[in-house]
C-alpha positions in Angstrom: 98.2 -267.1 -85.2 101.8 -265.9 -85.8 103.1 -268.4 -83.2 101.1 -271.2 -84.8 102.5 -270.3 -88.2 106.0 -270.4 -86.8 105.3 -273.7 -85.2 104.1 -275.1 -88.6 107.3 -273.9 -90.3 109.5 -275.4 -87.6 107.7 -278.7 -88.1 108.2 -278.6 -91.8 111.9 -277.9 -91.3 112.2 -280.9 -89.0 110.4 -283.2 -91.5 112.8 -282.2 -94.2 115.8 -282.8 -91.9 114.4 -286.2 -91.1 114.1 -287.0 -94.8 117.7 -285.9 -95.3 118.7 -288.3 -92.5 116.8 -291.2 -94.2 118.5 -290.4 -97.5 121.9 -290.5 -96.0 121.2 -293.7 -94.2 120.2 -295.3 -97.5 123.5 -294.1 -99.1 122.1 -291.1 -101.0 123.8 -288.0 -99.7 122.6 -285.1 -101.9 125.5 -282.9 -100.8 128.3 -285.3 -101.5 131.0 -284.7 -104.2 129.4 -287.4 -106.4 126.5 -285.1 -107.0 128.7 -282.2 -108.1 127.9 -282.6 -111.8 125.0 -283.7 -114.0 125.0 -283.8 -117.8 122.1 -281.7 -119.0 121.3 -282.0 -122.8 118.1 -280.0 -123.1 115.8 -277.5 -121.3 112.1 -277.5 -120.8 111.3 -274.7 -123.2 113.0 -276.5 -126.1 111.2 -279.8 -125.5 107.8 -278.2 -125.0 108.2 -275.8 -127.9 109.5 -278.5 -130.3 107.6 -281.5 -129.1 107.1 -283.0 -132.6 110.9 -283.0 -133.0 111.6 -284.6 -129.6 108.7 -287.0 -129.1 110.1 -290.5 -128.2 113.7 -289.2 -127.9 115.9 -289.6 -124.8 116.9 -286.3 -123.1 118.2 -285.2 -119.7 117.0 -282.2 -117.7 117.8 -280.7 -114.4 115.7 -278.4 -112.2 113.8 -277.6 -109.1 110.7 -279.6 -108.1 107.7 -277.3 -107.9 104.7 -279.7 -107.7 104.4 -283.4 -106.8 101.5 -285.9 -106.8 101.3 -289.7 -107.0 100.2 -292.9 -105.4 101.8 -296.3 -104.9 104.5 -297.1 -107.4 104.1 -294.2 -109.8 104.0 -290.4 -109.4 104.1 -287.1 -111.3 106.2 -284.0 -110.5 106.9 -280.7 -112.2 110.4 -279.4 -112.5 111.4 -275.9 -113.2 114.6 -274.8 -114.9 115.7 -271.4 -116.2 113.6 -271.7 -119.3 110.3 -272.9 -117.8 108.6 -276.0 -116.4 107.9 -279.5 -117.6 106.1 -282.5 -116.1 108.0 -285.7 -115.3 106.5 -289.2 -114.8 108.3 -291.6 -112.5 107.5 -295.3 -112.2 109.2 -297.7 -109.8 109.5 -300.4 -112.5 111.3 -297.9 -114.8 113.8 -296.4 -112.4 114.2 -299.2 -109.9 113.4 -299.6 -106.2 116.4 -297.6 -105.0 115.8 -294.5 -107.1 112.0 -294.7 -106.5 112.7 -294.7 -102.7 114.6 -291.5 -103.3 111.7 -290.0 -105.3 109.3 -290.8 -102.4 111.5 -288.7 -100.1 111.5 -285.7 -102.3 110.0 -282.3 -101.4 108.9 -279.3 -103.3 112.1 -277.2 -103.8 114.5 -280.2 -104.2 116.8 -280.1 -107.2 116.9 -283.2 -109.3 118.4 -284.4 -112.6 116.4 -286.7 -114.7 116.9 -288.7 -117.9 114.0 -290.2 -119.9 111.8 -290.3 -123.0 109.7 -287.4 -124.2 105.9 -288.2 -124.5 102.5 -286.7 -124.2 100.0 -287.9 -121.5 96.4 -288.9 -122.3 95.4 -285.4 -121.1 97.7 -283.9 -123.7 100.5 -282.7 -121.3 104.0 -282.9 -122.7 106.1 -284.9 -120.2 109.2 -286.9 -119.6 109.0 -290.6 -118.8 111.9 -290.9 -116.4 114.3 -293.8 -116.7 116.9 -292.3 -114.3 116.5 -289.9 -111.4 119.2 -288.3 -109.3 118.7 -286.0 -106.3 121.2 -283.2 -106.7 120.3 -280.9 -103.8 117.9 -281.3 -100.9 115.9 -278.2 -100.0 115.8 -277.9 -96.3 113.5 -274.9 -96.1 110.0 -274.8 -97.7 109.1 -272.4 -100.5 106.2 -270.0 -100.0 102.7 -271.5 -100.2 102.0 -272.1 -103.9 98.6 -270.5 -103.8 99.6 -267.3 -102.0 103.1 -267.0 -103.4 105.7 -264.5 -102.2 103.9 -261.1 -102.2 105.4 -259.2 -99.3 107.5 -256.5 -100.9 110.1 -256.3 -98.2 110.6 -260.1 -98.2 110.8 -260.2 -102.0 113.6 -257.7 -102.1 115.5 -259.2 -99.1 115.2 -262.8 -100.3 115.4 -262.2 -104.0 116.5 -265.8 -104.6 113.1 -267.0 -103.4 111.4 -264.3 -105.4 113.1 -265.6 -108.5 112.0 -269.2 -107.9 108.3 -268.6 -107.2 107.6 -265.5 -109.3 108.3 -266.2 -113.0 107.8 -262.6 -114.1 110.8 -261.6 -111.8 113.0 -264.1 -113.6 111.9 -262.8 -116.9 112.7 -259.3 -115.9 116.2 -260.3 -114.8 116.8 -262.0 -118.2 115.4 -259.1 -120.1 117.6 -256.7 -118.2 120.7 -258.6 -119.1 119.6 -258.6 -122.8 118.9 -254.9 -122.7 122.4 -254.1 -121.4 123.9 -256.4 -124.0 122.0 -254.7 -126.8 123.0 -251.2 -125.5 126.6 -252.4 -125.7 126.1 -253.8 -129.2 124.5 -250.6 -130.5 127.2 -248.3 -129.1 130.2 -250.6 -130.0 128.9 -250.9 -133.6 129.0 -247.1 -133.8 132.6 -246.7 -132.6 132.0 -246.0 -128.9 134.7 -247.2 -126.5 133.6 -248.8 -123.3 135.7 -247.6 -120.3 135.9 -247.9 -116.5 136.4 -244.9 -114.3 137.2 -244.8 -110.5 134.5 -245.9 -108.0 136.2 -244.2 -105.0 136.7 -240.4 -105.2 138.4 -238.0 -102.9 135.2 -235.9 -102.6 131.7 -235.8 -104.0 131.3 -233.7 -107.1 129.0 -233.5 -110.1 125.5 -234.7 -109.2 123.6 -233.3 -106.2 123.5 -236.4 -104.1 124.6 -237.5 -100.6 127.6 -239.9 -100.9 128.6 -243.0 -99.0 131.8 -242.4 -97.1 134.6 -244.9 -96.7 138.2 -244.8 -95.6 141.5 -245.7 -97.3 143.8 -247.0 -94.6 147.1 -246.8 -96.6 146.5 -243.2 -97.7 145.0 -242.4 -94.2 142.1 -240.4 -95.7 138.4 -240.6 -96.2 137.0 -241.3 -99.6 133.5 -241.4 -101.0 131.8 -243.8 -103.4 130.9 -242.1 -106.7 127.5 -240.5 -107.1 128.1 -240.3 -110.9 130.5 -241.2 -113.6 130.2 -238.0 -115.5 133.3 -235.9 -114.6 135.8 -238.7 -115.2 134.3 -239.6 -118.5 134.6 -235.9 -119.6 138.2 -236.0 -118.6 138.7 -238.8 -121.2 137.1 -236.5 -123.9 139.6 -233.8 -122.8 142.3 -236.4 -123.2 141.4 -237.0 -126.9 138.9 -239.8 -126.8 135.8 -238.9 -128.9 133.2 -241.6 -128.1 133.1 -243.2 -124.7 130.6 -244.8 -122.4 130.5 -246.6 -119.1 128.0 -249.0 -117.6 128.7 -249.0 -113.9 127.4 -248.9 -110.3 126.4 -245.5 -108.7 126.1 -245.1 -105.0 123.8 -242.5 -103.4 123.2 -242.5 -99.6 119.6 -241.3 -99.8 116.0 -242.7 -99.6 115.1 -246.3 -100.5 112.0 -247.6 -102.1 111.0 -250.0 -104.9 111.8 -247.2 -107.4 115.0 -245.8 -105.7 117.9 -247.9 -104.6 121.0 -246.6 -102.8 123.1 -248.4 -105.4 122.1 -248.7 -109.0 123.5 -249.2 -112.5 123.7 -246.3 -115.0 125.1 -245.9 -118.5 126.7 -242.6 -119.4 128.1 -241.8 -122.8 129.9 -238.8 -124.3 130.2 -237.9 -127.9 132.7 -235.2 -129.0 131.7 -232.6 -131.6 128.0 -233.2 -131.2 125.3 -231.5 -129.2 122.1 -232.4 -127.4 120.1 -232.6 -130.7 122.4 -235.3 -131.9 122.1 -237.1 -128.5 118.2 -237.0 -128.8 118.5 -238.8 -132.1 120.9 -241.3 -130.7 118.7 -241.9 -127.6 115.5 -242.6 -129.5 117.3 -244.8 -132.1 119.1 -246.7 -129.4 115.9 -247.4 -127.3 114.1 -248.4 -130.4 116.9 -250.7 -131.4 116.9 -252.4 -128.0 113.1 -252.8 -128.0 113.2 -254.4 -131.4 116.1 -256.8 -130.5 114.8 -257.7 -127.0 111.0 -257.6 -127.5 110.6 -257.8 -131.3 108.7 -254.6 -131.5 108.9 -250.9 -130.6 105.3 -250.9 -129.3 105.3 -252.2 -125.7 102.7 -252.6 -123.1 103.6 -251.1 -119.8 101.2 -251.0 -116.8 98.3 -251.5 -119.1 99.3 -248.8 -121.6 100.8 -249.2 -125.1 103.9 -247.1 -125.5 105.2 -246.5 -129.0 109.0 -246.0 -129.0 109.2 -245.7 -132.8 111.4 -242.7 -133.7 111.0 -239.8 -133.9 109.7 -239.0 -130.5 107.8 -235.8 -129.7 109.9 -232.8 -128.5 108.6 -230.1 -126.1 110.4 -227.4 -124.1 109.8 -227.3 -120.3 108.1 -224.0 -120.6 105.7 -225.3 -123.3 105.0 -228.4 -121.1 104.2 -226.3 -118.0 102.0 -224.0 -120.1 100.1 -227.0 -121.4 99.6 -229.0 -118.2 99.9 -226.4 -115.4 98.4 -223.4 -117.1 101.4 -221.1 -116.2 103.3 -219.2 -118.9 106.9 -218.7 -117.8 107.6 -216.7 -120.9 105.5 -214.0 -119.3 106.6 -214.7 -115.7 109.8 -212.7 -115.5 111.0 -212.8 -111.8 111.4 -215.2 -109.0 108.8 -213.4 -106.9 106.2 -213.7 -109.7 107.1 -217.3 -110.2 106.7 -218.2 -106.6 103.3 -216.4 -106.4 102.0 -218.2 -109.5 103.1 -221.6 -108.3 101.5 -221.1 -104.9 98.3 -220.1 -106.7 98.1 -223.7 -108.2 99.1 -225.3 -104.8 102.7 -226.2 -105.7 104.9 -226.2 -102.6 107.5 -223.5 -103.0 110.3 -222.2 -100.8 110.8 -218.5 -100.4 114.4 -218.8 -101.5 113.6 -220.4 -104.9 114.6 -218.6 -108.1 112.6 -218.4 -111.3 114.3 -221.5 -112.7 113.9 -223.5 -109.6 110.2 -222.7 -109.5 109.8 -223.6 -113.2 111.4 -227.0 -112.6 109.3 -227.7 -109.4 106.0 -226.9 -111.2 107.1 -229.2 -114.0 107.8 -232.1 -111.6 104.7 -231.6 -109.6 102.1 -230.9 -112.3 103.5 -232.3 -115.6 105.6 -235.5 -115.4 102.6 -237.7 -114.7 101.0 -236.6 -118.1 104.1 -237.7 -120.1 102.9 -241.1 -121.2 104.2 -241.5 -124.8 108.0 -241.2 -125.3 108.9 -237.5 -125.3 111.9 -235.2 -124.9 111.5 -232.3 -122.5 114.0 -229.7 -123.5 115.7 -226.5 -122.2 116.0 -226.9 -118.4 116.8 -223.9 -116.2 120.4 -223.2 -115.4 119.9 -223.6 -111.6 119.0 -227.3 -112.0 121.6 -228.0 -114.7 125.0 -227.0 -113.4 127.0 -229.0 -116.0 125.0 -228.0 -119.2 125.8 -225.3 -121.7 123.5 -222.2 -121.6 121.1 -221.5 -124.5 122.3 -218.6 -126.6 118.9 -217.0 -127.0 117.9 -217.3 -123.3 120.8 -217.4 -120.7 118.4 -218.6 -118.0 118.0 -222.0 -119.8 120.4 -224.7 -120.9 120.7 -227.0 -123.9 119.5 -230.0 -121.9 116.7 -232.6 -122.3 115.2 -235.4 -120.3 113.4 -238.3 -121.9 110.1 -239.4 -120.4 107.7 -242.3 -121.0 104.8 -243.6 -118.9 105.2 -240.6 -116.6 108.8 -241.5 -115.6 112.2 -240.2 -116.6 114.2 -242.4 -118.9 117.4 -240.4 -119.4 119.1 -237.1 -118.9 121.3 -235.4 -121.5 122.8 -232.1 -122.5 125.3 -230.2 -124.5 128.2 -230.2 -122.1 129.4 -227.0 -120.5 133.0 -226.5 -121.6 133.5 -222.9 -120.4 135.8 -223.3 -117.4 135.0 -219.9 -115.9 131.3 -220.5 -116.1 131.7 -224.0 -114.7 133.8 -222.8 -111.7 131.2 -220.2 -110.8 128.4 -222.7 -111.0 130.3 -225.1 -108.7 130.7 -222.2 -106.3 127.0 -221.3 -106.5 126.2 -225.0 -105.7 128.5 -224.9 -102.6 126.9 -221.7 -101.4 123.4 -223.1 -101.9 124.3 -226.3 -100.0 125.9 -224.4 -97.2 122.8 -222.2 -96.9 120.5 -225.3 -96.7 122.9 -226.9 -94.1 123.0 -230.2 -96.0 124.8 -233.1 -94.3 126.9 -234.1 -97.3 130.2 -232.3 -97.8 131.0 -231.1 -101.3 134.1 -229.2 -102.4 135.1 -227.4 -105.6 136.5 -230.0 -108.1 139.5 -227.9 -109.0 141.0 -230.7 -111.1 137.9 -230.9 -113.3 137.9 -227.1 -113.9 141.6 -227.4 -114.8 140.7 -230.1 -117.2 138.2 -227.7 -118.9 141.0 -225.1 -119.0 143.1 -227.6 -121.0 140.1 -227.8 -123.4 136.9 -229.9 -123.6 135.7 -230.0 -127.2 132.0 -229.4 -128.0 130.4 -232.6 -126.5 127.0 -234.1 -126.0 126.4 -236.4 -123.1 123.7 -238.8 -122.0 122.9 -240.7 -118.8 120.3 -243.5 -118.4 119.4 -245.5 -115.3 119.3 -249.2 -115.9 
């Protein structure tokens, strides 16, 4: 069957090549310089949405042919542009024999420009009565079958250009993503934050616990790594006197890959001097609500069949409270690492013998609690062991002034009151290195002496936030 399918594809490719040959023989080369430009006056969404305004008027559109049907000297086709689809009606007596001969050689996937009059068919479909047709690009490879579409996950990610053509929801997601980023910028810029860019190549991996990509600088004759976070350089700017900064940039982590985890991704990190994680909570919920209103028109959104209400204020729970509620373990009463490990194993959470009280608390939370966090919520006060850059809680030195925002069972963002004690930071870095060495991890991390020295110059009280986009 696979061989037959390959044979069918090869035959389709040959047919399209033959049509291209015929077009060129007739003097219509779709790839020639004369086809480099086409004047587009409208898009399909505008015409369909405002039909009463455009009925009977002449417009010009361009797009990709997605369906075709017709007989004899007239035919219908559907063209797709960025905004949507619209039907076109092509008659030989309207466009002339030469242009109609081109129309008859068209395939699904070809890109055309059309001029004509807006009308509605007897069946009530808004259409364009074509008076001029121009083939702009010949598609030499067929699109996926229109009934089965492009569903294979691997193919969709490797051939994203085809995925965008045949799956409209993917195009809508790309457009929405762009608008979300723009609205984040608008929100922060209006509040006095300064957008900056920090180095992508670092001398060594620091900050986040992640395996880096390694490259090489020929002129300096030294290895470099692609950044696994933007955090430490942004904090250096706060040390330097900036008070509100953010960066939207690419992050590179040489780790697992799936539809939810990509080795390179975009994040936004922001830092706000003289503020703490309570202020960042308020900023986070207000920014997300602002973006939802601007992009979707509401703060109540449907996600995977669930309605999520992002209207501030969001609920706030500590990690200990959350574990008590969903896992049935009270870490206020569990005092030691041994007690924690025993309690976790009793509820079938996989635990290593080397894990501390805080590491067990965090693992139980991840295994038993995250899936229950459907409505937007801030989970606060993470253990020190999993928060190497966050300030300790005064009332409980085992915990930090840190939160993560969750919705629909997934993390939305991570934030904390920044650790600005250089001695504590140096020791936590050393503890990280010791832990990594004991676990024999493949990535090589070193103590970021320069960052510690920056803290010794003086980092003002600061709140920070990171969100994956």
